[in-house]
N, CA, C and O atoms as a GROMACS GRO file, in nm:
protein
  308
    1ILE      N    1   0.086  -0.116   0.000
    1ILE     CA    2   0.000   0.000   0.000
    1ILE      C    3   0.090   0.122   0.000
    1ILE      O    4   0.179   0.135   0.084
    2LEU      N    5   0.068   0.210  -0.094
    2LEU     CA    6   0.143   0.334  -0.102
    2LEU      C    7   0.057   0.447  -0.046
    2LEU      O    8  -0.061   0.459  -0.079
    3TYR      N    9   0.116   0.530   0.038
    3TYR     CA   10   0.047   0.645   0.095
    3TYR      C   11   0.109   0.770   0.035
    3TYR      O   12   0.230   0.790   0.041
    4VAL      N   13   0.025   0.854  -0.024
    4VAL     CA   14   0.073   0.972  -0.095
    4VAL      C   15   0.030   1.098  -0.020
    4VAL      O   16  -0.082   1.106   0.031
    5GLY      N   17   0.120   1.196  -0.016
    5GLY     CA   18   0.088   1.327   0.042
    5GLY      C   19   0.049   1.320   0.188
    5GLY      O   20   0.121   1.266   0.271
    6MET      N   21  -0.068   1.377   0.216
    6MET     CA   22  -0.113   1.387   0.355
    6MET      C   23  -0.135   1.251   0.420
    6MET      O   24  -0.135   1.240   0.543
    7PHE      N   25  -0.154   1.146   0.340
    7PHE     CA   26  -0.172   1.013   0.396
    7PHE      C   27  -0.040   0.956   0.446
    7PHE      O   28  -0.036   0.882   0.545
    8GLU      N   29   0.068   0.992   0.380
    8GLU     CA   30   0.201   0.954   0.429
    8GLU      C   31   0.227   1.025   0.562
    8GLU      O   32   0.282   0.965   0.655
    9GLU      N   33   0.186   1.152   0.571
    9GLU     CA   34   0.204   1.226   0.696
    9GLU      C   35   0.123   1.164   0.810
    9GLU      O   36   0.172   1.153   0.922
   10LYS      N   37   0.000   1.122   0.780
   10LYS     CA   38  -0.086   1.063   0.884
   10LYS      C   39  -0.036   0.927   0.932
   10LYS      O   40  -0.041   0.897   1.052
   11THR      N   41   0.014   0.845   0.839
   11THR     CA   42   0.058   0.710   0.876
   11THR      C   43   0.201   0.708   0.928
   11THR      O   44   0.238   0.620   1.006
   12GLY      N   45   0.281   0.806   0.885
   12GLY     CA   46   0.422   0.809   0.924
   12GLY      C   47   0.508   0.720   0.837
   12GLY      O   48   0.628   0.706   0.861
   13VAL      N   49   0.448   0.658   0.734
   13VAL     CA   50   0.523   0.573   0.641
   13VAL      C   51   0.476   0.603   0.498
   13VAL      O   52   0.363   0.647   0.477
   14SER      N   53   0.564   0.580   0.402
   14SER     CA   54   0.525   0.602   0.262
   14SER      C   55   0.460   0.478   0.202
   14SER      O   56   0.387   0.486   0.104
   15ASN      N   57   0.487   0.363   0.263
   15ASN     CA   58   0.426   0.238   0.214
   15ASN      C   59   0.433   0.132   0.322
   15ASN      O   60   0.511   0.140   0.417
   16GLU      N   61   0.350   0.032   0.304
   16GLU     CA   62   0.351  -0.084   0.393
   16GLU      C   63   0.287  -0.201   0.320
   16GLU      O   64   0.216  -0.184   0.221
   17GLN      N   65   0.314  -0.320   0.370
   17GLN     CA   66   0.254  -0.440   0.311
   17GLN      C   67   0.155  -0.499   0.409
   17GLN      O   68   0.179  -0.505   0.530
   18TRP      N   69   0.043  -0.542   0.355
   18TRP     CA   70  -0.056  -0.613   0.435
   18TRP      C   71  -0.068  -0.754   0.382
   18TRP      O   72  -0.066  -0.776   0.260
   19LYS      N   73  -0.078  -0.847   0.468
   19LYS     CA   74  -0.100  -0.987   0.431
   19LYS      C   75  -0.251  -1.010   0.427
   19LYS      O   76  -0.321  -0.982   0.524
   20LEU      N   77  -0.300  -1.062   0.316
   20LEU     CA   78  -0.443  -1.091   0.305
   20LEU      C   79  -0.480  -1.212   0.389
   20LEU      O   80  -0.406  -1.311   0.392
   21ARG      N   81  -0.593  -1.204   0.456
   21ARG     CA   82  -0.641  -1.318   0.534
   21ARG      C   83  -0.679  -1.433   0.442
   21ARG      O   84  -0.651  -1.549   0.470
   22ASN      N   85  -0.742  -1.399   0.332
   22ASN     CA   86  -0.776  -1.496   0.229
   22ASN      C   87  -0.692  -1.460   0.107
   22ASN      O   88  -0.609  -1.369   0.115
   23ASN      N   89  -0.711  -1.526  -0.002
   23ASN     CA   90  -0.636  -1.493  -0.122
   23ASN      C   91  -0.685  -1.366  -0.189
   23ASN      O   92  -0.611  -1.304  -0.265
   24THR      N   93  -0.810  -1.327  -0.160
   24THR     CA   94  -0.865  -1.206  -0.218
   24THR      C   95  -0.946  -1.130  -0.115
   24THR      O   96  -0.986  -1.185  -0.013
   25ILE      N   97  -0.968  -1.003  -0.142
   25ILE     CA   98  -1.051  -0.918  -0.058
   25ILE      C   99  -1.113  -0.813  -0.150
   25ILE      O  100  -1.048  -0.766  -0.243
   26SER      N  101  -1.236  -0.776  -0.123
   26SER     CA  102  -1.299  -0.673  -0.206
   26SER      C  103  -1.241  -0.536  -0.169
   26SER      O  104  -1.187  -0.517  -0.060
   27VAL      N  105  -1.253  -0.444  -0.260
   27VAL     CA  106  -1.207  -0.308  -0.234
   27VAL      C  107  -1.284  -0.251  -0.115
   27VAL      O  108  -1.226  -0.183  -0.030
   28ALA      N  109  -1.413  -0.279  -0.107
   28ALA     CA  110  -1.494  -0.231   0.006
   28ALA      C  111  -1.443  -0.286   0.138
   28ALA      O  112  -1.434  -0.212   0.236
   29ASP      N  113  -1.410  -0.416   0.143
   29ASP     CA  114  -1.358  -0.475   0.267
   29ASP      C  115  -1.220  -0.420   0.300
   29ASP      O  116  -1.187  -0.399   0.417
   30PHE      N  117  -1.138  -0.398   0.197
   30PHE     CA  118  -1.006  -0.338   0.220
   30PHE      C  119  -1.023  -0.200   0.281
   30PHE      O  120  -0.955  -0.165   0.378
   31GLU      N  121  -1.114  -0.121   0.224
   31GLU     CA  122  -1.136   0.014   0.274
   31GLU      C  123  -1.184   0.012   0.420
   31GLU      O  124  -1.144   0.096   0.500
   32LYS      N  125  -1.268  -0.084   0.452
   32LYS     CA  126  -1.315  -0.099   0.590
   32LYS      C  127  -1.198  -0.126   0.684
   32LYS      O  128  -1.190  -0.067   0.791
   33GLU      N  129  -1.108  -0.216   0.645
   33GLU     CA  130  -0.990  -0.246   0.726
   33GLU      C  131  -0.897  -0.125   0.735
   33GLU      O  132  -0.837  -0.099   0.839
   34LEU      N  133  -0.885  -0.052   0.624
   34LEU     CA  134  -0.801   0.068   0.623
   34LEU      C  135  -0.853   0.170   0.724
   34LEU      O  136  -0.775   0.229   0.798
   35LEU      N  137  -0.984   0.190   0.726
   35LEU     CA  138  -1.043   0.287   0.819
   35LEU      C  139  -1.038   0.240   0.963
   35LEU      O  140  -1.035   0.321   1.055
   36GLU      N  141  -1.037   0.108   0.984
   36GLU     CA  142  -1.019   0.056   1.120
   36GLU      C  143  -0.877   0.085   1.169
   36GLU      O  144  -0.857   0.120   1.286
   37LYS      N  145  -0.781   0.071   1.081
   37LYS     CA  146  -0.641   0.094   1.118
   37LYS      C  147  -0.610   0.243   1.129
   37LYS      O  148  -0.534   0.286   1.216
   38TYR      N  149  -0.669   0.322   1.037
   38TYR     CA  150  -0.644   0.467   1.034
   38TYR      C  151  -0.778   0.540   1.037
   38TYR      O  152  -0.823   0.589   0.933
   39PRO      N  153  -0.841   0.550   1.153
   39PRO     CA  154  -0.974   0.612   1.162
   39PRO      C  155  -0.978   0.757   1.114
   39PRO      O  156  -1.084   0.803   1.070
   40ASP      N  157  -0.867   0.829   1.121
   40ASP     CA  158  -0.865   0.967   1.073
   40ASP      C  159  -0.894   0.977   0.924
   40ASP      O  160  -0.940   1.081   0.877
   41PHE      N  161  -0.868   0.871   0.849
   41PHE     CA  162  -0.894   0.873   0.705
   41PHE      C  163  -1.042   0.894   0.675
   41PHE      O  164  -1.077   0.944   0.568
   42ALA      N  165  -1.129   0.855   0.768
   42ALA     CA  166  -1.274   0.870   0.746
   42ALA      C  167  -1.314   1.016   0.730
   42ALA      O  168  -1.416   1.046   0.668
   43LYS      N  169  -1.234   1.106   0.785
   43LYS     CA  170  -1.263   1.249   0.776
   43LYS      C  171  -1.197   1.313   0.654
   43LYS      O  172  -1.213   1.433   0.630
   44MET      N  173  -1.124   1.234   0.578
   44MET     CA  174  -1.046   1.286   0.466
   44MET      C  175  -1.100   1.233   0.334
   44MET      O  176  -1.159   1.125   0.327
   45SER      N  177  -1.080   1.312   0.231
   45SER     CA  178  -1.119   1.269   0.097
   45SER      C  179  -0.999   1.199   0.033
   45SER      O  180  -0.886   1.249   0.039
   46TYR      N  181  -1.023   1.084  -0.029
   46TYR     CA  182  -0.914   1.010  -0.092
   46TYR      C  183  -0.968   0.926  -0.206
   46TYR      O  184  -1.088   0.903  -0.218
   47THR      N  185  -0.876   0.882  -0.288
   47THR     CA  186  -0.906   0.792  -0.398
   47THR      C  187  -0.817   0.670  -0.383
   47THR      O  188  -0.702   0.681  -0.342
   48ILE      N  189  -0.871   0.554  -0.417
   48ILE     CA  190  -0.792   0.431  -0.413
   48ILE      C  191  -0.755   0.394  -0.556
   48ILE      O  192  -0.841   0.386  -0.644
   49ALA      N  193  -0.627   0.372  -0.578
   49ALA     CA  194  -0.580   0.324  -0.708
   49ALA      C  195  -0.527   0.182  -0.690
   49ALA      O  196  -0.462   0.151  -0.590
   50VAL      N  197  -0.557   0.098  -0.787
   50VAL     CA  198  -0.510  -0.040  -0.784
   50VAL      C  199  -0.428  -0.064  -0.910
   50VAL      O  200  -0.476  -0.049  -1.022
   51ASN      N  201  -0.302  -0.102  -0.888
   51ASN     CA  202  -0.210  -0.127  -1.000
   51ASN      C  203  -0.206  -0.007  -1.095
   51ASN      O  204  -0.212  -0.021  -1.217
   52GLN      N  205  -0.196   0.112  -1.035
   52GLN     CA  206  -0.179   0.239  -1.104
   52GLN      C  207  -0.301   0.283  -1.185
   52GLN      O  208  -0.288   0.362  -1.279
   53LYS      N  209  -0.419   0.233  -1.149
   53LYS     CA  210  -0.544   0.275  -1.213
   53LYS      C  211  -0.643   0.312  -1.105
   53LYS      O  212  -0.661   0.239  -1.008
   54ILE      N  213  -0.708   0.427  -1.122
   54ILE     CA  214  -0.809   0.469  -1.027
   54ILE      C  215  -0.919   0.363  -1.021
   54ILE      O  216  -0.966   0.316  -1.124
   55ASN      N  217  -0.959   0.327  -0.899
   55ASN     CA  218  -1.061   0.224  -0.882
   55ASN      C  219  -1.187   0.288  -0.828
   55ASN      O  220  -1.184   0.351  -0.723
   56THR      N  221  -1.297   0.271  -0.898
   56THR     CA  222  -1.426   0.321  -0.851
   56THR      C  223  -1.522   0.206  -0.820
   56THR      O  224  -1.633   0.230  -0.773
   57ASP      N  225  -1.481   0.084  -0.845
   57ASP     CA  226  -1.566  -0.033  -0.825
   57ASP      C  227  -1.534  -0.096  -0.689
   57ASP      O  228  -1.435  -0.168  -0.675
   58LYS      N  229  -1.618  -0.068  -0.590
   58LYS     CA  230  -1.596  -0.121  -0.455
   58LYS      C  231  -1.616  -0.272  -0.447
   58LYS      O  232  -1.574  -0.335  -0.350
   59THR      N  233  -1.680  -0.331  -0.549
   59THR     CA  234  -1.701  -0.475  -0.548
   59THR      C  235  -1.586  -0.550  -0.614
   59THR      O  236  -1.582  -0.673  -0.609
   60ALA      N  237  -1.493  -0.478  -0.676
   60ALA     CA  238  -1.377  -0.543  -0.738
   60ALA      C  239  -1.294  -0.612  -0.631
   60ALA      O  240  -1.297  -0.572  -0.514
   61TYR      N  241  -1.222  -0.714  -0.671
   61TYR     CA  242  -1.142  -0.789  -0.575
   61TYR      C  243  -0.994  -0.758  -0.593
   61TYR      O  244  -0.943  -0.745  -0.704
   62LEU      N  245  -0.927  -0.748  -0.481
   62LEU     CA  246  -0.782  -0.731  -0.476
   62LEU      C  247  -0.721  -0.868  -0.455
   62LEU      O  248  -0.780  -0.954  -0.389
   63THR      N  249  -0.605  -0.888  -0.510
   63THR     CA  250  -0.534  -1.013  -0.488
   63THR      C  251  -0.395  -0.982  -0.437
   63THR      O  252  -0.347  -0.869  -0.446
   64GLU      N  253  -0.330  -1.084  -0.386
   64GLU     CA  254  -0.195  -1.068  -0.335
   64GLU      C  255  -0.107  -1.011  -0.445
   64GLU      O  256  -0.120  -1.049  -0.561
   65ASN      N  257  -0.019  -0.922  -0.408
   65ASN     CA  258   0.075  -0.853  -0.497
   65ASN      C  259   0.015  -0.737  -0.574
   65ASN      O  260   0.086  -0.673  -0.652
   66ASP      N  261  -0.115  -0.707  -0.557
   66ASP     CA  262  -0.170  -0.584  -0.616
   66ASP      C  263  -0.105  -0.466  -0.546
   66ASP      O  264  -0.080  -0.469  -0.425
   67GLU      N  265  -0.078  -0.362  -0.622
   67GLU     CA  266  -0.026  -0.238  -0.565
   67GLU      C  267  -0.145  -0.144  -0.543
   67GLU      O  268  -0.216  -0.109  -0.637
   68ILE      N  269  -0.163  -0.103  -0.419
   68ILE     CA  270  -0.274  -0.015  -0.383
   68ILE      C  271  -0.214   0.118  -0.341
   68ILE      O  272  -0.117   0.123  -0.265
   69ALA      N  273  -0.271   0.226  -0.391
   69ALA     CA  274  -0.224   0.359  -0.352
   69ALA      C  275  -0.343   0.437  -0.295
   69ALA      O  276  -0.454   0.433  -0.349
   70ILE      N  277  -0.318   0.506  -0.186
   70ILE     CA  278  -0.417   0.594  -0.127
   70ILE      C  279  -0.376   0.736  -0.166
   70ILE      O  280  -0.273   0.788  -0.122
   71LEU      N  281  -0.460   0.797  -0.250
   71LEU     CA  282  -0.424   0.924  -0.312
   71LEU      C  283  -0.510   1.039  -0.258
   71LEU      O  284  -0.630   1.021  -0.234
   72PRO      N  285  -0.450   1.155  -0.237
   72PRO     CA  286  -0.527   1.271  -0.195
   72PRO      C  287  -0.606   1.327  -0.315
   72PRO      O  288  -0.581   1.290  -0.430
   73PRO      N  289  -0.701   1.414  -0.286
   73PRO     CA  290  -0.774   1.477  -0.396
   73PRO      C  291  -0.679   1.554  -0.485
   73PRO      O  292  -0.579   1.610  -0.438
   74PHE      N  293  -0.709   1.558  -0.609
   74PHE     CA  294  -0.626   1.636  -0.701
   74PHE      C  295  -0.716   1.704  -0.802
   74PHE      O  296  -0.826   1.656  -0.832
   75ALA      N  297  -0.668   1.813  -0.855
   75ALA     CA  298  -0.747   1.890  -0.952
   75ALA      C  299  -0.676   1.893  -1.085
   75ALA      O  300  -0.553   1.900  -1.091
   76GLY      N  301  -0.752   1.888  -1.189
   76GLY     CA  302  -0.694   1.896  -1.323
   76GLY      C  303  -0.687   2.041  -1.368
   76GLY      O  304  -0.737   2.132  -1.301
   77GLY      N  305  -0.625   2.061  -1.479
   77GLY     CA  306  -0.614   2.200  -1.520
   77GLY      C  307  -0.600   2.218  -1.665
   77GLY      O  308  -0.590   2.331  -1.713
   0.00000   0.00000   0.00000
């Protein structure tokens, strides 16, 4: 899991590895675990990227070795 910007500041690390309890986990379940570990994230706006692609499907499944990034809001121009 990569933490970018203010998320790196909140966690104190730029990245960490999580071991999946099963071989897969849904994005929704991952997010639930993320908020349990870092409750302050619930007050923050963020986007989850999986393997360098923005993920909007909470029912999608993550598998071992997927790269997950927690990204702050960003604006285009």
